[in-house]
KEBA-196837 format. One record per residue (C-alpha): y, z negated, x negated; residue number from 0; residue in three letters. Coordinates in Angstrom, 2 decimals, always signed. Each point is the difference from the previous one (the first is absolute). Last residue first. Layout:
# KEBA-196837
yy|zz|xx|k|r
Y|Z|X|NUM|ala $
...
***
This chain:
# KEBA-196837
yy|zz|xx|k|r
+7.46|+32.99|+44.21|404|pro $
+1.06|-1.26|-3.46|403|gln $
-2.25|-2.46|-1.80|402|ser $
+1.63|-3.23|-1.10|401|val $
-0.60|-0.70|-3.67|400|gly $
-2.12|-2.92|-1.12|399|met $
+1.75|-2.71|-1.96|398|thr $
-1.39|-1.24|-3.31|397|phe $
-0.29|-3.39|-1.63|396|ser $
-1.21|-1.30|-3.35|395|ser $
-1.47|-3.39|-0.93|394|val $
-0.38|-0.39|-3.75|393|lys $
-3.38|+1.00|-1.32|392|ser $
-2.96|-2.29|+0.58|391|phe $
-1.20|-1.88|-3.05|390|pro $
-2.95|+1.40|-1.96|389|gly $
-3.55|+0.07|+1.30|388|pro $
-2.62|-0.47|-2.71|387|arg $
-2.31|+2.03|-2.21|386|ser $
-1.34|-2.50|-2.48|385|lys $
-0.19|+0.53|-3.77|384|his $
+3.30|-1.81|-0.57|383|leu $
-1.38|-3.11|+1.71|382|glu $
-2.93|-0.22|-2.44|381|thr $
+2.45|+0.40|-2.90|380|ile $
+2.01|-2.82|+1.55|379|leu $
-2.95|-2.42|-0.04|378|glu $
-1.15|+0.94|-3.49|377|glu $
+3.47|-0.85|-1.25|376|ser $
+2.06|+2.77|-1.50|375|gln $
+0.50|+1.07|-3.61|374|tyr $
-3.49|+1.10|-1.04|373|pro $
-0.27|+2.10|+3.21|372|thr $
+3.25|+1.93|-0.59|371|ile $
-1.53|+3.30|-1.13|370|arg $
-2.95|-0.22|+2.40|369|thr $
+2.41|-0.30|+2.94|368|ile $
+1.87|+3.11|-1.07|367|glu $
-3.24|+1.94|-0.44|366|ala $
-1.07|-1.00|+3.52|365|leu $
+2.93|+1.80|+1.64|364|asp $
+0.70|-1.95|+3.14|363|arg $
-0.96|+0.58|+3.63|362|arg $
+2.42|-0.99|+2.75|361|asn $
+0.21|-0.74|+3.72|360|trp $
+3.26|+0.78|+1.80|359|leu $
+2.00|-1.57|+2.85|358|gln $
+2.32|+1.78|+2.41|357|val $
+2.93|-0.92|+2.24|356|lys $
+1.36|+1.09|+3.37|355|trp $
+2.71|-0.62|+2.60|354|trp $
+0.99|+1.87|+3.17|353|tyr $
+3.29|+1.01|+1.58|352|thr $
+0.11|+1.69|+3.41|351|arg $
+1.90|+3.17|+0.86|350|gly $
-3.12|+1.94|+0.93|349|gly $
-3.02|-2.11|+0.96|348|ala $
-3.01|-0.08|-2.31|347|leu $
-3.41|+1.31|+1.04|346|ala $
-2.91|-2.34|-0.79|345|pro $
-1.19|-0.35|-3.59|344|gly $
-1.06|+2.43|-2.73|343|asp $
+3.11|+0.48|-2.12|342|tyr $
-0.61|+2.56|-2.76|341|thr $
-0.43|-1.27|-3.56|340|val $
+1.42|+1.16|-3.33|339|glu $
-0.81|-1.75|-3.29|338|trp $
-3.61|+1.21|-0.08|337|glu $
-2.54|-1.92|-2.11|336|thr $
-2.11|-1.00|+3.00|335|asn $
-2.34|-2.81|+0.99|334|thr $
+1.66|-1.21|+3.20|333|val $
+0.42|-3.74|+0.53|332|lys $
+1.10|-0.50|+3.59|331|gly $
+2.24|+2.67|+1.52|330|ser $
+1.86|-2.55|+2.12|329|asp $
+1.99|+1.84|+2.63|328|trp $
+2.22|-0.98|+2.89|327|leu $
-0.39|-3.79|-0.16|326|asp $
+0.02|+0.01|-3.80|325|gly $
+0.10|-3.76|-0.45|324|glu $
+0.61|-1.47|-3.45|323|gly $
+2.34|-2.74|+1.22|322|arg $
+2.99|+1.91|-1.44|321|asp $
-1.28|+3.00|+1.96|320|leu $
+0.20|-1.92|+3.26|319|leu $
+3.55|-1.14|-0.74|318|ala $
+1.00|+3.52|-1.03|317|lys $
-0.90|+1.29|+3.45|316|ser $
-2.06|+2.83|+1.49|315|ser $
-2.32|-0.01|-2.99|314|ser $
-1.62|+2.44|-2.41|313|val $
-2.39|-1.30|-2.66|312|leu $
-1.53|+2.01|-2.86|311|leu $
-2.96|-1.02|-2.16|310|arg $
-0.77|+1.90|-3.20|309|tyr $
-2.86|+0.87|-2.33|308|ala $
-0.82|+1.17|-3.53|307|val $
+3.47|+0.13|-1.52|306|gln $
-0.26|+0.47|-3.74|305|lys $
+1.13|-2.25|-2.82|304|gln $
+1.18|+0.38|-3.59|303|thr $
+1.80|-3.31|-0.44|302|trp $
+3.77|-0.17|-0.31|301|gly $
+0.78|-2.32|+2.90|300|gly $
-1.39|+2.62|+2.35|299|ser $
+1.48|+2.22|+2.69|298|ala $
-1.68|+2.21|+2.61|297|pro $
+2.58|+2.31|+1.65|296|glu $
+0.36|+0.14|+3.78|295|trp $
-0.55|+2.24|+3.02|294|ser $
-0.09|-0.20|+3.79|293|phe $
-0.03|+2.97|+2.40|292|gln $
+1.16|-0.60|+3.56|291|pro $
-1.52|+1.91|+2.95|290|val $
+2.45|+1.77|+2.31|289|ala $
+1.72|+1.66|-2.96|288|glu $
+3.12|-0.91|-1.96|287|ser $
-1.31|-3.51|-0.53|286|asn $
-0.66|+0.31|-3.74|285|asp $
-0.46|-3.59|-1.13|284|cys $
+0.54|-1.15|-3.58|283|arg $
-1.11|-2.97|-2.09|282|pro $
+1.59|+0.05|-3.48|281|lys $
-2.49|-2.47|-1.49|280|glu $
-3.60|-0.94|+0.79|279|ala $
-1.22|-2.67|-2.40|278|arg $
-3.28|-0.15|-1.92|277|leu $
-1.74|-3.30|-0.69|276|gly $
+0.29|-2.57|-2.78|275|leu $
+2.86|-1.94|+1.54|274|arg $
-2.12|-2.40|+2.09|273|arg $
-2.06|-0.86|-3.06|272|val $
+3.11|-1.27|-1.75|271|ile $
+1.13|-2.08|+2.98|270|pro $
-3.50|-1.55|+0.27|269|ala $
-0.39|-0.92|-3.69|268|phe $
+1.81|-3.34|+0.29|267|pro $
-2.16|-1.07|+2.98|266|asp $
+1.72|-2.39|+2.39|265|gly $
+3.27|+1.74|-0.77|264|pro $
+2.83|-2.10|-1.43|263|arg $
+2.78|-2.28|+1.11|262|lys $
+0.02|-2.78|-2.60|261|gly $
+2.26|+2.06|-2.25|260|leu $
+2.83|-0.52|+2.49|259|asp $
+2.36|+2.67|-1.35|258|val $
+3.71|+0.00|-0.88|257|tyr $
+0.52|-2.79|-2.56|256|arg $
-3.73|+0.19|-0.83|255|ser $
+0.63|+3.56|-1.22|254|leu $
+1.84|-1.61|-2.91|253|asp $
-3.25|-0.31|-1.98|252|arg $
-0.15|+3.80|-0.29|251|leu $
+3.41|+0.18|-1.65|250|ala $
+2.97|+1.37|+1.94|249|ile $
+2.15|+3.11|+0.55|248|val $
+2.22|+0.24|+3.10|247|thr $
+0.85|+3.69|+0.29|246|ala $
+3.56|+1.17|+0.61|245|gly $
-0.76|+3.68|-0.61|244|ser $
+2.32|+0.11|-3.02|243|glu $
-1.91|-2.85|-1.62|242|lys $
-3.44|+1.46|+0.72|241|leu $
+1.09|+3.43|-1.27|240|tyr $
+1.53|-1.45|-3.15|239|asp $
-3.27|-1.85|-0.64|238|met $
-2.01|+3.21|+0.33|237|asp $
+2.47|+1.98|-2.16|236|lys $
-0.21|-2.68|-2.68|235|arg $
-3.79|+0.19|+0.07|234|phe $
-0.02|+3.78|-0.41|233|arg $
+2.42|-0.13|-2.93|232|val $
-2.09|-2.70|-1.69|231|ile $
-3.16|+2.10|+0.27|230|pro $
-2.83|-1.54|+2.07|229|thr $
-3.45|-0.27|-1.61|228|ser $
-3.26|-0.25|+1.95|227|cys $
-1.79|+3.03|-1.49|226|his $
+1.76|-0.36|-3.37|225|arg $
-1.52|-3.34|-0.93|224|asn $
+2.40|-1.67|-2.46|223|val $
+2.37|-0.38|+2.94|222|asp $
+3.65|+1.05|+0.38|221|pro $
+1.33|-1.71|+2.07|220|val $
-3.43|-1.65|+0.10|219|gly $
-1.94|-0.43|+3.24|218|his $
+1.58|+0.47|+3.41|217|tyr $
-1.07|-0.88|+3.54|216|thr $
+2.31|+0.04|+3.03|215|leu $
-0.69|-1.88|+3.24|214|val $
+1.88|+1.15|+3.13|213|thr $
+0.07|-2.39|+2.95|212|ile $
-0.60|+0.66|+3.71|211|gln $
+1.82|-2.11|+2.59|210|gly $
+1.57|+2.91|+1.87|209|ser $
+0.98|+1.80|-3.20|208|his $
-1.11|+0.37|-3.62|207|ala $
-1.83|+3.33|+0.33|206|glu $
+3.07|+1.99|-1.10|205|ala $
-0.03|-1.92|-3.29|204|leu $
-3.31|+1.58|-1.05|203|ala $
+1.06|+3.53|+0.94|202|gln $
+3.31|-0.39|-1.85|201|ala $
-1.80|-1.32|-3.09|200|ile $
-2.41|+2.94|+0.13|199|arg $
+2.64|+2.65|+0.66|198|tyr $
+1.44|-0.18|-3.49|197|asp $
-3.20|+1.28|-1.65|196|glu $
-1.78|-1.89|-2.78|195|gln $
-3.44|-0.47|+1.54|194|ala $
-2.61|+1.53|-2.33|193|gly $
+1.16|-1.85|-3.13|192|ile $
+0.00|-3.24|+1.92|191|gly $
+2.08|-1.95|+2.52|190|arg $
-1.96|-1.78|+2.69|189|thr $
+1.41|+0.11|+3.51|188|met $
-0.61|-1.91|+3.22|187|ser $
-2.40|-2.37|-1.75|186|ser $
-2.25|-1.85|+2.42|185|pro $
-0.07|-3.77|+0.66|184|ile $
-3.63|-1.13|-0.01|183|leu $
+0.16|-3.75|-0.67|182|phe $
+2.68|-0.41|+2.69|181|pro $
-2.35|+1.71|+2.51|180|his $
+1.61|+3.07|+1.51|179|asp $
+0.59|-0.27|+3.74|178|asp $
+2.11|-3.14|+0.07|177|gly $
+2.59|+1.55|-2.27|176|pro $
-0.23|+3.83|-0.19|175|val $
+0.28|+1.17|-3.62|174|tyr $
+1.12|+3.62|-0.22|173|ala $
-2.27|+2.90|-0.91|172|arg $
-1.03|+1.83|-3.13|171|gly $
+1.88|+2.32|-2.31|170|asn $
-1.12|+1.26|-3.38|169|gly $
-0.92|-1.02|-3.51|168|gly $
-2.06|+1.52|-2.83|167|asn $
-2.99|-2.30|+0.46|166|asp $
-0.94|+1.60|+3.30|165|glu $
-2.46|-1.72|+2.37|164|leu $
-0.17|+1.87|+3.29|163|pro $
+2.25|-1.33|+2.79|162|arg $
-0.98|-2.62|+2.56|161|glu $
-2.27|-1.35|-2.77|160|pro $
+2.38|-0.12|-1.81|159|asp $
+3.74|-0.45|-0.46|158|arg $
-0.16|-2.87|-2.49|157|gly $
-0.44|-3.73|+0.54|156|arg $
+2.52|-2.83|+0.11|155|arg $
-1.01|-3.62|+0.41|154|ala $
+1.44|-3.06|+1.77|153|ile $
-0.45|-3.74|+0.23|152|arg $
-2.01|-0.99|-3.08|151|tyr $
-1.34|-3.54|-0.11|150|gly $
-3.21|+0.44|-1.97|149|leu $
-2.23|-0.09|+3.11|148|asp $
+2.01|+2.71|+1.73|147|gln $
-0.18|+2.23|-3.06|146|leu $
-3.75|-0.61|-0.23|145|ile $
-0.54|+1.00|+3.64|144|ala $
+2.02|+3.19|-0.44|143|leu $
-1.91|+0.92|-3.16|142|val $
-3.37|-0.43|+1.71|141|arg $
+1.06|+2.17|+2.93|140|arg $
+0.45|+3.07|-2.20|139|asp $
+2.73|+1.38|-2.21|138|phe $
+1.03|+2.85|-2.33|137|his $
+3.72|+0.83|-0.21|136|gly $
-0.38|+1.03|-3.64|135|gly $
+0.34|-3.66|-0.89|134|pro $
+0.64|-1.82|+3.31|133|tyr $
+3.51|-1.51|+0.07|132|ser $
+0.40|-3.70|+0.76|131|phe $
+2.84|-2.20|+1.23|130|ser $
+0.09|-3.83|+0.10|129|val $
+0.32|-0.53|-3.76|128|pro $
+0.27|-3.59|-1.28|127|lys $
+3.36|-0.09|-1.75|126|lys $
+0.08|+1.19|-3.61|125|ile $
+0.47|-2.69|-2.67|124|gln $
-2.27|+1.71|-2.56|123|asn $
-2.98|-2.35|+0.32|122|glu $
+0.27|+0.18|+3.80|121|ala $
-0.01|+3.80|-0.08|120|cys $
-3.01|+0.03|-2.33|119|ala $
-1.83|-2.30|+2.41|118|arg $
+0.73|+2.33|+2.93|117|asp $
-1.27|+3.02|-1.95|116|phe $
-3.18|-1.87|-0.92|115|val $
-0.51|-0.86|+3.68|114|glu $
+0.54|+3.60|+1.11|113|ile $
-2.41|+1.83|-2.31|112|gln $
-2.33|-3.01|+0.25|111|arg $
-0.28|+0.40|+3.78|110|arg $
-0.91|+3.66|-0.34|109|ile $
-2.67|-0.86|-2.58|108|glu $
-1.52|-2.59|+2.32|107|gly $
-0.06|+2.46|+2.91|106|ala $
-1.86|+2.46|-2.21|105|thr $
+1.92|+2.93|-1.39|104|leu $
-0.27|+3.76|+0.64|103|ala $
+2.19|-0.12|+3.11|102|leu $
+2.71|-1.74|-2.02|101|leu $
+0.71|+3.16|-2.00|100|asn $
+1.44|-1.83|-2.97|99|pro $
+3.69|-0.60|-0.87|98|his $
-0.64|-2.40|-2.92|97|ser $
+1.46|-3.39|+1.01|96|val $
+0.81|+0.62|+3.67|95|thr $
+3.02|+1.78|+1.57|94|his $
+1.57|-3.30|+1.07|93|cys $
+3.64|-0.21|+1.06|92|gly $
+3.24|-1.00|-1.72|91|ile $
+2.97|+0.04|+2.37|90|glu $
+3.49|+0.78|-1.28|89|phe $
+2.82|-2.51|-0.20|88|gly $
+1.40|+0.64|-3.48|87|glu $
-1.94|-3.01|-1.29|86|ala $
-3.23|+1.67|+1.18|85|gln $
+0.82|+3.15|-1.95|84|leu $
+0.77|-2.15|-3.04|83|gln $
-3.31|-1.83|+0.37|82|arg $
-1.77|+3.38|-0.09|81|val $
+1.96|+0.79|-3.16|80|glu $
-1.18|-3.25|-1.60|79|pro $
-3.59|+0.91|+1.03|78|trp $
+0.22|+3.39|-1.72|77|thr $
+0.54|+3.30|+1.80|76|leu $
-1.91|+3.19|-0.66|75|arg $
+1.11|+3.18|-1.79|74|gln $
-3.02|-0.26|-2.30|73|glu $
-1.69|-3.35|+0.47|72|gly $
+1.58|-3.46|+0.11|71|gly $
-1.14|-0.62|+3.55|70|leu $
-3.07|+2.05|+0.92|69|trp $
-2.22|-2.97|+0.74|68|gly $
+2.54|-1.34|+2.49|67|ser $
+0.10|+3.03|+2.29|66|thr $
+3.33|-0.79|+1.66|65|ile $
+1.19|+1.04|+3.45|64|phe $
+3.81|+0.04|-0.08|63|phe $
+1.45|-0.61|+3.45|62|thr $
+3.51|+1.12|+0.88|61|gly $
+3.33|-1.04|+1.48|60|gly $
+3.03|+2.27|+0.13|59|phe $
+3.60|-1.10|-0.56|58|gly $
+1.05|+3.47|-1.14|57|tyr $
+0.92|-0.93|-3.57|56|lys $
-2.89|-2.48|-0.15|55|lys $
-2.47|+2.76|+0.92|54|leu $
+1.51|+2.27|-2.66|53|leu $
-0.24|-2.67|-2.71|52|pro $
-3.60|-0.87|+1.01|51|ala $
-1.38|+3.54|-0.18|50|val $
+1.02|+1.32|-3.40|49|thr $
-0.55|-2.57|-2.75|48|ile $
-1.87|-2.75|+1.86|47|leu $
-2.44|+2.04|+2.06|46|asp $
+0.11|+2.67|-2.74|45|ser $
-2.21|-2.22|-2.16|44|lys $
-2.76|+0.58|+2.56|43|asn $
-1.82|-2.79|+1.81|42|gly $
-2.82|+1.75|+1.90|41|asp $
+1.54|+0.89|+3.38|40|asp $
+3.52|+0.13|+1.45|39|phe $
+0.89|-0.87|+3.61|38|thr $
+2.98|+0.53|+2.35|37|leu $
-0.27|-1.08|+3.65|36|val $
+2.42|+1.93|+2.23|35|val $
+1.67|-0.89|+3.31|34|leu $
+1.71|+3.17|+1.24|33|lys $
+0.28|-1.21|+3.60|32|asp $
+0.47|-3.74|+0.14|31|pro $
-2.84|-2.45|+0.64|30|ile $
+1.48|-3.01|+1.78|29|pro $
+0.35|-3.02|-2.29|28|leu $
-2.28|-3.02|+0.14|27|arg $
+1.98|-3.22|+0.41|26|ala $
-1.69|-0.96|+3.28|25|ala $
-3.41|+0.37|-1.64|24|ala $
+1.02|-2.28|-2.87|23|glu $
+1.56|-2.54|+2.37|22|lys $
-3.22|-0.41|+1.96|21|gly $
-2.99|+1.97|-1.28|20|arg $
-0.79|+2.60|-2.60|19|leu $
-3.26|+1.80|+0.56|18|gly $
-3.38|-1.67|-0.10|17|pro $
-2.77|+1.51|-2.11|16|cys $
-3.11|+0.10|+2.18|15|leu $
-0.99|+3.55|-0.90|14|phe $
-1.11|-0.32|-3.59|13|val $
-2.13|-3.01|-0.83|12|thr $
-1.03|-1.20|+3.44|11|leu $
-0.54|+3.43|+1.50|10|ala $
-1.94|+1.13|-3.04|9|trp $
-2.14|-3.15|+0.12|8|ser $
-0.86|+0.71|+3.64|7|leu $
-0.66|+3.73|-0.37|6|ala $
-2.19|-0.38|-3.05|5|gly $
+1.19|+1.45|-3.28|4|ile $
-2.15|+2.72|-1.54|3|arg $
-0.12|+0.25|-3.77|2|leu $
-0.18|+3.61|-1.14|1|phe $
-3.22|+1.55|-1.23|0|met $
***
């Protein structure tokens, strides 16, 4: 049974973290397009031998998340080498002492994993870490509260649960400041043996626009664990691409130069839960006949999901539709797996433009949820089981033809 944190104590310990004020707030930089956070997990020897020299060559920042209990092991860093990375200007972050699945630990055991790491850093002349990476990407509310209590400011997770858990790498979604909680910053791309293609870095960087930030996750270059390894040639191509694209590449701690970390959702899990539904993409309207025909394609973040219902709105103005008002037709929630729907409102005038959007309800594959159950919090597993409305599709317009006499 997981420890439950009361609403009041949770608000006091996690949410009420003030942002920068006064001169610090005024000095915050605007978020440029192509802003990238670069992170490396576990403390691999290649961090110093391969990664750091290339980052220095290109003027890139980076965060190295160290698993302190692994230092000195096969292909792992030593404390003097960690100090060298720090001396070269890179951030050292916490990846716990032994890389456990934190969900399986008591709150006291979680706290010790972080406190012992912090003490080891102090003993080895490493600055007090402010950034954290969840081992395996596994987290729950207890971990967030403990991080806040121990003075951490920011934490990076993986790509799940918005996407299914895959240890072999893959693409996720961009970090949205103010929407994503600073203790739950998602990975936009994780390199691994199953995600080596060129397009993945391009896809991840393409999301870094309009205030969104790309967060990249690597392990060893190469890594002793094949599933999360990145070949040297692949890594060099990634860094070349970022440099040639004009990306600004920083450490996780440096987000505070661009982002007010005090601006956060009231509930850190709310943005995640909101993204668990099914989306309607490629909305189309066939208005060649007197009665329009609407269609779309259900889209998921990678989960096996089925459409079980829809709601379609048609409005006489975009302003009304933006307010969620289908003044001409609101289908209501219709239990149906069809992706094509015939308009069923009042007659539409020829030559006029109308606006519409659609929302879908989902049902997930239960086998997928069972597979990841040991690696997600009880709370999020419960949410994954629910059939819920996804976001409305983008607003689309169509113009009715004028009938000839």
